[in-house]
C-alpha positions as CSV (number, residue, x, y, z in Angstrom):
1,M,0.0,0.0,0.0
2,T,2.7,2.5,0.9
3,Q,4.7,1.6,-2.2
4,R,1.7,2.5,-4.4
5,Y,1.2,5.8,-2.4
6,L,4.9,6.6,-3.0
7,A,4.7,5.7,-6.7
8,A,1.6,7.8,-7.1
9,T,3.2,10.9,-5.6
10,L,6.3,10.4,-7.6
11,F,4.4,10.0,-10.9
12,A,2.4,13.1,-10.0
13,L,5.6,15.0,-9.5
14,A,6.9,13.7,-12.8
15,A,3.7,14.8,-14.6
16,L,4.0,18.3,-13.0
17,F,7.6,18.6,-14.3
18,C,6.5,17.4,-17.7
19,G,3.9,20.1,-18.0
20,W,6.3,22.7,-16.6
21,S,9.1,21.7,-19.0
22,W,6.9,22.2,-22.1
23,Q,6.7,25.9,-21.3
24,H,10.4,26.4,-21.8
25,T,12.4,26.9,-25.0
26,Q,14.4,23.8,-24.2
27,P,11.9,21.2,-22.9
28,L,14.2,18.2,-23.3
29,A,16.6,19.6,-20.7
30,G,13.7,20.0,-18.2
31,L,12.4,16.6,-18.9
32,L,15.7,14.9,-18.4
33,A,16.7,16.9,-15.3
34,F,13.4,17.1,-13.6
35,A,10.8,14.7,-14.9
36,L,13.0,11.6,-15.4
37,P,14.2,11.1,-11.8
38,P,10.7,10.9,-10.2
39,A,9.5,8.7,-13.0
40,V,12.3,6.3,-12.5
41,L,11.9,6.4,-8.7
42,G,8.1,5.7,-9.2
43,L,8.9,2.7,-11.3
44,G,11.3,1.5,-8.6
45,A,8.6,1.9,-6.0
46,L,6.2,-0.2,-8.0
47,R,8.8,-2.9,-8.3
48,Q,9.6,-2.6,-4.6
49,W,13.3,-1.9,-5.0
50,P,14.9,-2.2,-1.5
51,R,16.4,1.3,-1.1
52,I,13.9,3.3,-3.2
53,G,12.4,5.1,-0.2
54,F,15.8,6.4,0.9
55,F,16.6,7.8,-2.6
56,A,13.1,9.2,-3.0
57,A,13.4,11.1,0.3
58,I,16.8,12.5,-0.7
59,F,15.4,13.8,-4.0
60,A,12.3,15.1,-2.3
61,L,14.4,17.3,-0.1
62,L,16.0,18.8,-3.2
63,W,12.6,19.3,-4.8
64,F,11.2,20.9,-1.6
65,S,14.2,23.3,-1.5
66,H,13.7,24.1,-5.2
67,G,10.0,24.7,-4.8
68,V,10.5,27.0,-1.7
69,M,13.2,28.9,-3.5
70,L,10.9,29.5,-6.5
71,L,8.0,30.5,-4.2
72,W,10.1,33.3,-2.8
73,S,11.9,34.4,-5.9
74,E,9.6,34.0,-8.9
75,P,6.1,35.4,-8.5
76,T,5.1,34.1,-12.0
77,L,5.9,30.5,-11.1
78,R,4.1,30.4,-7.7
79,G,1.5,27.9,-8.8
80,W,4.0,25.4,-10.2
81,A,6.4,25.9,-7.2
82,A,3.6,25.5,-4.6
83,T,2.5,22.2,-6.3
84,E,6.1,21.0,-6.4
85,T,6.6,21.8,-2.7
86,M,3.3,20.1,-1.7
87,L,4.2,17.0,-3.8
88,S,7.7,16.8,-2.3
89,L,6.2,16.8,1.2
90,L,3.9,14.0,0.2
91,V,6.9,12.0,-1.1
92,I,8.6,12.5,2.3
93,H,5.4,11.4,4.1
94,A,5.2,8.3,1.9
95,T,8.8,7.4,2.6
96,C,8.4,7.8,6.3
97,L,5.1,6.0,6.7
98,P,6.5,2.5,7.1
99,G,8.8,3.7,9.9
100,Y,5.9,5.4,11.7
101,R,3.9,2.3,11.5
102,A,6.7,0.1,12.8
103,R,7.3,2.5,15.7
104,R,3.6,2.5,16.6
105,A,3.4,-1.3,16.5
106,R,6.5,-1.5,18.7
107,Q,5.0,0.9,21.2
108,R,1.8,-1.1,21.4
109,G,3.7,-4.2,22.3
110,P,2.9,-7.8,21.6
111,G,-0.7,-8.8,21.2
């Protein structure tokens, strides 16, 4: 369940970057730099690669920083940047969810 949640948020982020890239004069550069990494990570989440959550969280921190930077510096891109920031937070939530559940189960104890 959490792998599908992670994959869905990563694919949503890839779709956002695809739409965003087509507005530039060099869309291929944006697609390769921004849309390809979340798409590959989303495929990895669906295939349940062992370390995919770790790498998705690292990338999500970069996307979060990028989104916040654009929110403050580029008024014309605020819609795109706010969506990027929100989706990156959802990626971080999806990667942390298994740890939260394990901790809660450990606190409840056996039975």
